[in-house]
C-alpha positions in Angstrom: -28.5 16.3 -19.9 -27.7 18.2 -23.1 -30.3 20.8 -22.2 -28.7 21.3 -18.8 -25.2 21.7 -20.4 -26.7 24.3 -22.8 -28.3 26.2 -19.9 -25.1 26.2 -18.0 -23.2 27.4 -21.0 -20.8 24.5 -21.1 -20.3 21.5 -23.4 -20.7 17.9 -22.4 -17.0 17.3 -23.2 -15.9 20.2 -21.1 -17.9 19.0 -18.2 -16.4 15.5 -18.3 -12.9 17.0 -18.7 -13.6 19.1 -15.5 -14.9 16.0 -13.7 -11.8 14.0 -14.7 -9.5 16.7 -13.4 -11.5 16.8 -10.1 -11.2 13.0 -9.7 -7.5 13.0 -10.6 -6.9 15.8 -8.0 -8.8 13.9 -5.4 -6.8 10.7 -6.1 -3.5 12.6 -5.8 -4.7 14.0 -2.4 -5.7 10.6 -1.1 -2.4 9.2 -2.1 -0.8 11.5 0.5 -2.9 10.4 3.5 -1.0 7.2 4.4 2.4 9.0 4.0 1.3 11.9 6.2 0.0 9.4 8.8 3.4 7.6 8.8 5.3 10.9 9.2 3.0 12.0 12.0 3.5 8.7 13.8 7.3 9.1 13.5 7.2 12.8 14.4 4.2 13.3 16.7 4.7 17.0 17.1 5.8 17.9 13.6 3.5 20.6 12.2 1.6 20.3 8.9 3.7 23.1 7.4 6.9 21.2 8.2 5.4 18.1 6.7 4.7 20.1 3.6 8.4 21.2 3.3 9.4 17.6 3.9 7.2 16.1 1.1 7.2 19.1 -1.3 4.1 17.9 -3.2 4.3 19.2 -6.8 0.5 19.5 -7.3 -0.4 21.2 -4.0 0.7 24.6 -2.6 1.6 25.2 1.1 -1.7 26.7 2.2 -3.8 24.2 0.3 -1.7 21.4 1.8 -2.2 22.7 5.3 -6.0 23.0 4.8 -6.0 19.5 3.4 -4.2 18.2 6.5 -6.6 20.0 8.9 -9.6 18.6 7.0 -8.3 15.1 7.7 -7.4 15.6 11.4 -3.7 16.2 11.2 -3.7 19.6 12.9 -1.0 19.6 15.6 -3.5 19.9 18.5 -5.1 16.7 17.4 -3.5 13.7 19.1 -5.6 11.1 17.3 -5.9 10.9 13.6 -9.5 11.1 12.4 -9.3 11.3 8.7 -12.3 10.5 6.4 -12.1 7.9 3.7 -15.7 7.2 2.6 -17.4 10.2 1.2 -14.9 11.8 -1.2 -15.3 12.4 -4.9 -13.7 9.7 -7.0 -12.7 7.5 -4.0 -13.3 3.8 -4.3 -13.5 1.5 -1.3 -13.1 -2.3 -1.5 -14.3 -4.7 1.2 -11.7 -6.3 3.4 -11.6 -9.8 1.9 -9.2 -11.1 4.5 -12.0 -11.0 7.1 -13.9 -13.6 5.0 -11.0 -15.8 4.1 -10.7 -18.8 6.4 -7.3 -20.3 5.4 -4.3 -20.1 3.1 -3.0 -23.3 1.5 -0.4 -22.0 -0.9 1.3 -19.1 -2.6 -0.4 -16.6 -4.9 -3.7 -16.7 -3.0 -3.3 -13.4 -1.1 -0.8 -10.6 -1.7 -0.5 -7.7 0.7 0.9 -4.3 -0.1 1.8 -1.0 1.4 3.7 2.2 0.7 6.1 3.8 3.2 8.5 6.8 3.0 12.2 6.9 3.4 14.1 10.1 4.1 17.6 10.9 3.1 18.8 14.3 4.4 16.1 16.7 3.3 14.7 14.5 0.5 11.8 12.1 1.0 11.4 9.0 -1.2 8.8 6.3 -1.3 9.1 2.5 -1.0 6.3 0.2 -2.2 6.2 -3.5 -1.3 4.0 -6.4 -2.4 4.4 -9.7 -0.6 2.9 -13.1 -0.6 1.0 -13.6 2.7 1.6 -17.4 2.6 5.4 -17.4 2.3 6.1 -13.8 3.4 8.2 -13.4 0.2 8.4 -9.9 -1.3 7.3 -10.5 -4.8 7.2 -6.9 -6.1 8.7 -3.6 -4.9 9.7 -0.1 -6.1 11.6 3.0 -4.9 10.3 6.3 -6.3 10.7 10.0 -6.0 7.0 10.7 -6.3 3.7 9.2 -5.1 2.3 8.7 -8.6 0.7 5.4 -9.2 3.0 4.8 -12.2 6.0 5.2 -10.0 4.8 3.2 -7.0 2.2 0.5 -7.0 2.1 -0.1 -10.7 5.8 -0.8 -11.0 5.6 -3.2 -8.0 2.6 -4.9 -9.3 4.1 -5.5 -12.8 7.2 -6.9 -11.1 5.1 -9.3 -9.0 3.1 -10.5 -11.9 6.2 -11.2 -14.0 8.1 -12.9 -11.1 5.1 -15.1 -10.2 4.1 -15.8 -13.8 0.5 -14.7 -13.0 -2.0 -15.5 -15.8 -5.5 -14.2 -16.5 -8.0 -15.9 -14.1 -5.6 -15.8 -11.1 -8.4 -14.9 -8.7 -5.8 -13.9 -6.1 -6.6 -11.3 -3.5 -4.4 -8.1 -3.4 -4.9 -6.4 0.0 -3.9 -2.9 0.9 -4.9 0.2 2.8 -7.0 2.9 1.3 -4.2 4.8 -0.5 -5.1 6.3 -3.8 -2.5 4.3 -5.7 -4.6 1.2 -5.0 -7.8 2.4 -6.6 -6.3 4.5 -9.4 -7.7 3.6 -12.9 -4.3 2.4 -14.2 -3.8 0.0 -11.2 -7.4 -1.3 -11.3 -7.0 -1.9 -15.1 -4.2 -4.4 -14.4 -5.9 -6.1 -11.5 -9.1 -6.5 -13.5 -7.1 -7.9 -16.5 -5.7 -10.7 -14.4 -9.0 -11.2 -12.5 -7.4 -10.2 -9.2 -9.7 -9.3 -6.3 -9.0 -5.9 -4.7 -9.2 -5.8 -0.9 -8.8 -2.9 1.5 -8.4 -2.3 5.2 -9.5 0.8 7.0 -6.3 1.3 9.0 -2.8 0.0 9.5 -4.3 -2.6 12.0 -6.0 -4.3 9.0 -2.7 -4.7 7.1 -0.2 -5.7 9.8 2.0 -8.0 7.7 2.6 -5.3 5.0 3.4 -2.8 7.8 5.8 -5.2 9.4 7.8 -5.7 6.1 8.0 -1.9 5.8 9.6 -1.7 9.2 11.9 -4.6 8.6 13.4 -3.4 5.3 13.7 0.2 6.6 15.1 -0.4 10.1 16.9 -3.7 9.8 18.6 -3.1 6.4 18.4 0.4 4.9 19.1 2.2 8.2 22.5 0.3 8.4 23.3 0.6 4.7 22.8 4.4 4.9 22.1 5.3 1.3 23.1 8.9 0.5 21.0 9.5 -2.6 18.2 8.0 -4.7 20.4 5.9 -6.9 22.1 4.3 -3.8 18.6 3.8 -2.3 17.4 1.8 -5.3 20.5 -0.3 -5.3 20.5 -1.0 -1.6 16.7 -1.7 -1.7 17.3 -4.5 -4.2 20.0 -5.9 -2.0 17.8 -5.8 1.1 14.8 -7.5 -0.6 17.1 -10.2 -2.0 18.6 -11.0 1.4 15.2 -10.8 3.1 13.7 -13.3 0.6 16.6 -15.8 0.4 18.4 -15.7 3.7 16.4 -14.2 6.5 14.8 -16.9 8.7 11.2 -16.5 9.9 9.9 -18.1 13.1 6.5 -18.7 11.5 8.2 -20.5 8.6 10.0 -23.1 10.7 13.0 -20.8 10.7 13.3 -20.9 7.0 13.7 -18.0 4.6 10.7 -17.2 2.4 12.4 -18.7 -0.6 13.4 -21.9 1.2 9.9 -22.2 2.6 8.4 -22.0 -0.8 10.7 -24.7 -2.2 9.9 -27.1 0.6 6.2 -26.6 0.4 6.1 -26.9 -3.4 8.2 -30.1 -3.3 5.8 -31.6 -0.7 8.5 -31.6 2.1 6.4 -29.3 4.3 2.7 -28.9 4.6 1.4 -25.8 6.1 -2.1 -24.2 6.3 -2.5 -20.7 7.7 -5.8 -20.3 9.6 -7.0 -16.7 9.5 -9.3 -15.2 12.2 -10.1 -18.6 13.6 -10.8 -17.5 17.2 -11.7 -13.8 16.7 -15.4 -13.0 16.2 -15.7 -10.2 13.7 -18.3 -7.5 14.1 -19.0 -4.5 11.9 -17.9 -2.0 14.6 -14.7 -3.9 15.5 -11.3 -3.2 14.0 -9.8 -6.6 13.4 -6.1 -7.2 13.9 -5.6 -10.1 11.5 -4.0 -13.1 13.2 -2.5 -16.1 11.4 -1.7 -19.5 12.9 -0.2 -22.6 11.3 -1.8 -26.0 11.7 
C-alpha cells in the first residue's frame, strides 16, 4: 500500500483524511433522507428546490442538494420514492431484529426511535424520540436546530440511558430506520459500550410505533400549543412528553398511561406479554408491518 501511495503522490495519512471526509459527507447526506421523505409525504408536490430552502442544509448547496434528491428518487415527477440505502460509501445497515423477536415480557428489552421535523414559520427544527416498545413510554427525546448526531439521537440516547439506569451488558435492542444518525460512529460507540443491539428497518412500515409517537406529539400536542420559536418548542416538547407519559391513556395498556402501566407491571399487579409477528409469515421479499398483541 505504501508503494501505491507513493506512486499516486499522496501520503497514507492524507488518503485516510480524505476517506474520513467522504464518509462524513455521506453520513450527513443520508441523515437528510428520512426528513426529505417526511416533507414529501406532507407536501406531495413540493419541488426539491423548495425543500432545499425549507431545510437550508449548511453543508450542501442548492444544486448539489437537488442532484442528491434526484439520485434518490425525489424528483417531482416521481410519485413513488425509490431511494437507495444499501450500496453507499460509509453506510452501515443492521438487520431488523424485531422480525426475529417472538415476545416482550418487560421494559428495556426493545427501544424504538425516529426523527421527525417540525416547522415554525420559515424555520425547520427536528424532534428525536426514543420510546420503550413494551410500555410505550418516551424514555429519551430532543429538539434540535440541526440534523447532526450530537444534536439529535445522541442527546436522546443519553437521556434514555440516564432515565432508565442502563448498565453495561443491557443487551436491549434499539430499533430505528436507516437514518445516518443511527449508524454514526459517535452513536454506535455508545450503543457498543452498553452492549445494545442495533436494529434497522428498511422503511416507515418497519418502525410503526416510533412513527405513531411522532404524529401524536406533533399533531395532538405541539399543533395546539403553537410554539413561536425554538425556545418555546423545547419547553412545550418537554410538557408534551411529560403529559404523554404520565396521563395519556392507551387502549393497548388497559387504558393506563405508560407510567401507570409500568408501575402496575413492576409491582406484579398486571402481567402482560406482547407477542410479535405471531401470525404473519415473514419472507425476504415481504415488507413486514410489525403487529403486537397482548396475551
